[in-house]
C-alpha positions in Angstrom: 2.3 -47.8 -7.0 2.1 -44.4 -7.3 2.3 -43.3 -10.3 5.2 -41.5 -11.1 4.7 -37.5 -10.3 7.3 -34.7 -11.5 6.8 -32.4 -9.5 6.8 -28.5 -10.9 6.8 -24.9 -9.2 3.2 -24.2 -8.2 3.8 -28.2 -7.2 6.8 -27.5 -4.6 5.6 -23.6 -3.8 2.7 -22.5 -3.0 3.1 -18.7 -3.3 1.1 -17.9 -0.3 2.6 -19.6 2.7 6.0 -17.6 1.3 7.2 -15.0 3.7 8.8 -12.0 2.5 8.1 -10.3 5.6 10.8 -6.5 4.5 10.1 -3.7 2.4 11.1 -0.6 1.8 8.4 2.4 2.2 9.7 5.8 -0.4 9.3 9.4 0.8 9.8 12.7 -1.7 11.4 15.1 -1.3 7.8 16.7 1.3 8.2 13.1 3.0 5.2 12.1 1.3 4.7 8.6 0.9 5.9 7.8 -3.2 7.2 5.4 -5.6 9.8 5.3 -8.0 9.0 5.8 -11.6 11.5 2.8 -12.8 9.3 0.4 -12.6 11.5 -2.9 -11.7 11.9 -1.0 -8.3 8.3 -1.1 -7.8 7.3 -3.4 -4.8 10.1 -5.4 -4.0 10.2 -7.9 -1.0 12.4 -9.7 0.9 12.8 -12.6 3.5 15.8 -10.7 5.4 16.7 -6.9 6.4 20.6 -7.9 5.2 18.8 -8.9 1.5 16.2 -5.4 1.6 19.2 -3.5 2.8 22.4 -5.2 -0.3 19.6 -4.1 -2.3 19.1 -0.6 -1.1 22.7 -0.3 -1.3 23.0 -1.3 -5.0 19.4 0.4 -6.3 19.7 3.8 -3.9 21.4 5.9 -7.2 18.0 4.5 -9.6 15.6 5.2 -6.7 17.2 8.7 -6.1 16.8 9.3 -10.1 12.7 8.4 -10.0 12.2 11.4 -7.9 12.9 8.9 -4.0 14.4 11.0 -1.0 14.5 9.0 1.8 12.7 5.9 3.0 11.9 3.0 5.9 12.9 -0.2 6.4 9.5 -1.8 7.6 8.5 -6.0 8.7 5.1 -6.5 8.3 4.4 -3.1 8.4 6.1 -2.6 11.4 8.9 0.5 11.3 12.2 -1.6 11.7 13.9 2.0 11.3 13.8 5.6 9.1 13.0 7.4 7.4 16.4 7.6 6.5 18.1 10.1 3.5 19.2 8.4 1.0 21.6 11.2 0.1 25.0 11.5 1.9 
């Protein structure tokens, strides 16, 4: 009989195999790549385009406050679209 084994997070998810291919590249007013000043907005990765766009819709005011003027959506480092202004 096999010993009892309760799987934990490390057993059930090999982090190197999780695919989160979508991310936003962010640009300042001059068009240079930048990073927002708020730590919680850094390095966000998304499983699909809809999740990435939903996140942007929720956080674009904070991005603007952090010096981000425009964004481009990337999938595995390939441009999906952009740059797109965060201003109306």
